[in-house]
N, C-alpha and C positions, 0 to 999 in steps of 0.2 A: 157688205152687210154681214156675211158669215164671219169675217174676222172680228167685227165689232161684237157680235154675239158671244164669240169665244172669249174675247177680252173681258166682257161683262161677267161671264160665268166664272172666269178665273178670279176676278176681283171678289165676287161674292163668296167663293170657296175659301179664299185667303182670309176674308173677314170673319167667316164662320169659325176658322181655327183661332183667330185672335180673340173672338168673343168668348170662346170656351175657357180662356185663361182667366184666372182670378188673382188679382193683385191684392196682397194683404197690406193695404195702405193704413188701415185702422182696424186692428183685430187682436184677438186673444186666443191662444191655443193652450188647453190644459192637458197635461200628461199624467198618467198613473205610473208609478215606478215599482218594479218588482225585482227582487234578487232571485234569479233563477238558479244560480250556483255560487255559494259563498266560498268554495274551494276550501283551503286550509286556514281561512281567516274568519272565524266566527264574529269578529268585531264588525265586519262588513254588514251583516244582517242587522245589527244594532244601529249602525250609522244610518241605514236606510229604512228604519222602522217608520211606518206610516208616512213615507216620503212621497212627495209630489213635485211636479215642475210646471211652472206657468210661463209662457212666452208671450210678451206684449210687443206689438208692432205699431209704430206711428210714423208714417212717412219713411225716411231713411234711418230711423232709429229703432233699436230692438233692445228688449230687456228680458233676461232669463232669470227667473226666481226659483230657487230650490229650497225646499223646506222639509225637515224631518222633526222628530221629537227632540233631537239634541242640538240641531244647528240650522242656521239659515244662511243662504248665500245668494247674492244677486250679481249679475254681470251685465253691464249696460254698454252698448256700442252705438256710435254715430257714424254711419257709412259716408256721410258727407264730408267729415273731417278726418276719419280714421282713428278717432280718439274714443276713450271709454273710461270706465271705472268699475271697481269691484267692491262690494259691501259684504262683510262677514260678521255674523253674530253667533257667539257661542256662550251660553249662560249670560252673564252680565257684561261680557266683553263685546265691544263693537269696533270694527275696523273699516277704514276707507282707504282703498288703494287707487289713486288717480293714475291714469295712463295716457300719455300723449301718443301721437301716431307711431313713433319709433318704439316706445315702450310697449304699446299694444302688440306690435309684431313680435318683439322679443318675449313678452309674457306668454304668448300663444305659440311660440316656436315648436314646442314638442307636441302640440295638439293639432298641427296642420295635417291635412289630408295629403298623402303621398301617392295616391293612386286609387282609382275606382274600377272595379270589375263588374260589368253588367251581367245580369242573370235574366232568363226569360220568364221567371216566375212572377206572377202578379197577385195582389191581395186587395180586397175591398176594405177600406177603413173609412168610417164616417161618410159613406156614400161616394168615396173617391177611389178610382182604380190606381193602385200604387205599384210601382216597379221595384223589384228587388235588386240591390247592389251590395257588394262587399267592399269595404273601404279599409285601406291600410293607413295607419296613422304614424307620424314620425317617431313616437315613443314606443312603437311596437304593438300598440293596441289594435285590435281588429274590430270593426263595426259592421254588423249586418243590418242594413236599413231598407225600409220600404218607403219610397217617397212618391208624392203626387206631382207629376210634371205640369199639371194644369194650375197648380197653386204656386204663385211667385211672391217674392218680397223685394222691396226696394232697399232693404237693409242688408245688402250683399256683404258676406263675410262675417256676419254676427256670430256664427258658430263655426270656428275654423275647421274642426274635424269633419263637418258636413258641407263645407263651402263649395265643393266641386259638384254637388248635386244640382241638376237643372230643375229645381222645385223644392218643396218643403217635405222633410221626413216626418211622417205621421206615426211611424213605429221604428224603433231601432234597438238592437242588442249590442251592448258594449262588452267586449271580452278582453280582460287584461289580467295577466298573472294568474290565470285559472279562475278568475271571478267573472261571472256573467250577470249583467244587470239590464233589464228591459225597460224601455220608455215607450208608452203607448198613448197616443192622443185619445182623449175621451170626449172632447168638446172643442168646437171652433166657433167663436162668436165674433160678430162685426160691430159690437158696441163701441162707443167712444172710449178712448184710452186717455187717462189724465196725463197732461204734459209733465207734471212734476215727478212722474216716475222715472224720467230720464235726466233729472237734475240731481247732481251730487249734493247730499245734505251739508249744510253749512256748519252744523254743530252736532255734538252728541257722539261723534266717532273719533277714534284715535287715527291720525293720519300715518299711513305707512309709505315707505319709499321703495321703489323697485330699481 
């Protein structure tokens, strides 16, 4: 009887840990973007003026939308197939870059995480306890991130530089060539995400080759 009680207790404790996890099967995360240090490149501040980022999740698909006063860019990824596409808009110009699985890997080669250094520091963001890490990226960029280990996604690999994190980054600072830019989540919603956000437009865009 004692062994049975121990087994039941172990089962419930394991289930409690599982229930604490939140899978972003259908969700949207909005981030505010701030240039903390433009370095010797004042054009950076202009490029990120009134900038924001929105990440959409639907099953194994994810879409990252960046928007500022001068440009728009979207990156869409399907973890089920390893394929994706990129949309860019600058003025009247609109471009579509389709990426099969091999091209997706090559396109993001320089953005891959090359190592993660854990830190004991934590921070509360939108009610989530986030852990601090420092990420080394293939192109020499350094990212200081705070991620929520209890928030997961099925769209694994949608953001290559953050793909080694065991959870979703709710705040991160990107430092490259003396320029530091911060992305901070301001809202997480579980509203339905339109399926057409993950479908490449059939017209209106100039097709690019990679």
